[in-house]
C-alpha positions in Angstrom: -52.6 119.9 59.0 -51.6 121.8 62.2 -48.6 120.2 63.8 -49.3 121.2 67.4 -52.5 120.5 69.3 -53.1 124.2 70.3 -52.9 125.5 66.7 -55.1 122.6 65.6 -57.7 123.3 68.4 -57.8 127.0 67.5 -58.2 126.3 63.8 -60.9 123.7 64.4 -62.8 125.8 67.0 -63.0 128.7 64.5 -64.8 126.5 61.9 -68.6 127.0 61.4 -70.6 125.1 64.0 -67.7 123.7 66.0 -67.9 126.2 68.9 -71.6 125.5 69.3 -71.0 121.7 69.1 -68.2 122.0 71.7 -70.3 124.1 74.1 -73.2 121.6 73.8 -70.8 118.7 74.6 -69.3 120.7 77.5 -72.7 121.4 79.0 -73.4 117.7 78.8 -70.3 116.9 80.9 -67.7 116.2 78.2 -64.1 117.5 78.4 -63.8 119.5 75.3 -60.0 119.7 75.5 -59.9 115.9 75.6 -62.2 115.7 72.6 -60.1 118.3 70.6 -57.1 116.1 71.4 -59.0 113.1 70.2 -59.9 114.8 66.9 -56.2 115.8 66.5 -55.1 112.2 67.1 -57.7 110.9 64.6 -56.4 113.4 62.0 -52.8 112.3 62.6 -53.6 108.6 62.2 -52.5 107.6 65.7 -53.8 104.1 66.7 -56.2 104.0 69.6 -54.8 101.8 72.4 -56.5 101.3 75.8 -53.4 102.4 77.7 -53.1 105.6 75.6 -56.8 106.3 76.2 -56.4 105.9 79.9 -53.3 108.0 80.1 -55.0 110.9 78.3 -58.2 110.6 80.5 -56.2 110.5 83.7 -54.1 113.5 82.8 -57.1 115.6 81.7 -59.3 114.5 84.5 -57.0 115.7 87.2 -56.2 119.0 85.5 -59.9 119.6 84.8 -60.9 118.9 88.4 -58.2 120.9 90.1 -57.7 123.8 87.7 -60.2 124.4 84.9 -63.5 123.5 86.6 -63.0 125.9 89.6 -62.2 128.8 87.2 -65.2 127.9 85.0 -67.5 127.7 88.1 -66.4 131.1 89.3 -66.8 132.7 85.9 -70.3 131.2 85.5 -71.3 132.1 89.1 -70.4 135.8 88.4 -72.2 136.0 85.0 -75.4 137.6 86.2 -73.8 139.9 88.9 -71.2 141.1 86.3 -74.0 142.5 84.1 -74.7 145.0 86.9 -71.2 145.6 88.1 -68.4 146.9 85.9 -65.6 146.1 88.3 -66.9 142.5 88.6 -67.3 142.3 84.9 -63.6 143.2 84.5 -62.6 140.6 87.1 -64.8 138.0 85.3 -63.0 138.7 82.0 -59.7 138.0 83.8 -61.0 134.7 85.2 -62.2 133.9 81.7 -58.6 134.6 80.4 -57.2 132.4 83.1 -59.6 129.6 82.2 -58.5 129.8 78.5 -54.8 129.7 79.6 -55.6 126.7 81.8 -57.1 125.0 78.8 -54.1 125.8 76.7 -51.8 124.3 79.3 -53.9 121.2 79.4 -53.7 120.9 75.6 -49.9 121.3 75.8 -49.8 118.5 78.4 -51.9 116.2 76.3 -49.7 116.9 73.3 -46.6 116.2 75.3 -48.0 112.9 76.5 -48.9 111.9 72.9 -45.8 113.3 71.3 -44.0 109.9 71.0 -47.0 108.0 69.6 -46.4 107.2 66.0 -48.5 109.0 63.4 -49.9 107.5 60.2 -50.2 104.1 62.0 -53.8 103.7 60.7 -55.5 104.9 57.6 -59.1 104.2 58.7 -60.6 106.4 61.2 -59.9 105.5 64.8 -62.7 106.2 67.3 -60.8 108.5 69.6 -63.7 110.8 70.1 -66.0 108.1 71.2 -63.3 106.5 73.4 -62.4 109.7 75.1 -66.1 110.5 75.6 -66.9 107.0 76.9 -67.5 108.1 80.5 -70.1 110.6 79.4 -71.3 108.8 76.2 -74.8 108.1 77.4 -75.5 111.8 78.0 -73.7 113.2 74.9 -75.0 114.7 71.7 -73.6 112.2 69.2 -74.5 114.6 66.3 -72.2 117.2 68.0 -69.4 114.6 68.2 -69.8 113.8 64.5 -69.9 117.5 63.6 -66.6 117.9 65.5 -65.1 114.9 63.6 -66.4 116.1 60.2 -64.9 119.6 60.7 -61.6 118.1 61.9 -61.2 115.9 58.9 -62.6 118.4 56.5 -65.5 116.2 55.4 
């Protein structure tokens, strides 16, 4: 088990099918960083409590809206033009690196928020993924959520 959220996220993302599942969820409006945090909390046996859920959603929502989404929009906007323009392609790669660093910073902030929450509180699976995806649940691919959970728990 990875102790820190960033290492956990990198390890999970590298597993077969996880990247594709995360991209599908992202395209459907989910905050993948928040879902990776939820999978981490599930694996650690942290009890889901409404105030914890709200705190994570509030922190992530603000960072996504103000930092990550503008970078992602710029990167996506430049995708087609960058295929024809080497200088723009290089700039796009730098924006992509900034986006990844912004996601890393969000994961660090989420981890810091959850740091004091007791682990091993529950032995049955807590529905962190569904709770954190609740705002977008009607639009989300539930098979992708389950795939993310299965890969996180090793089942």
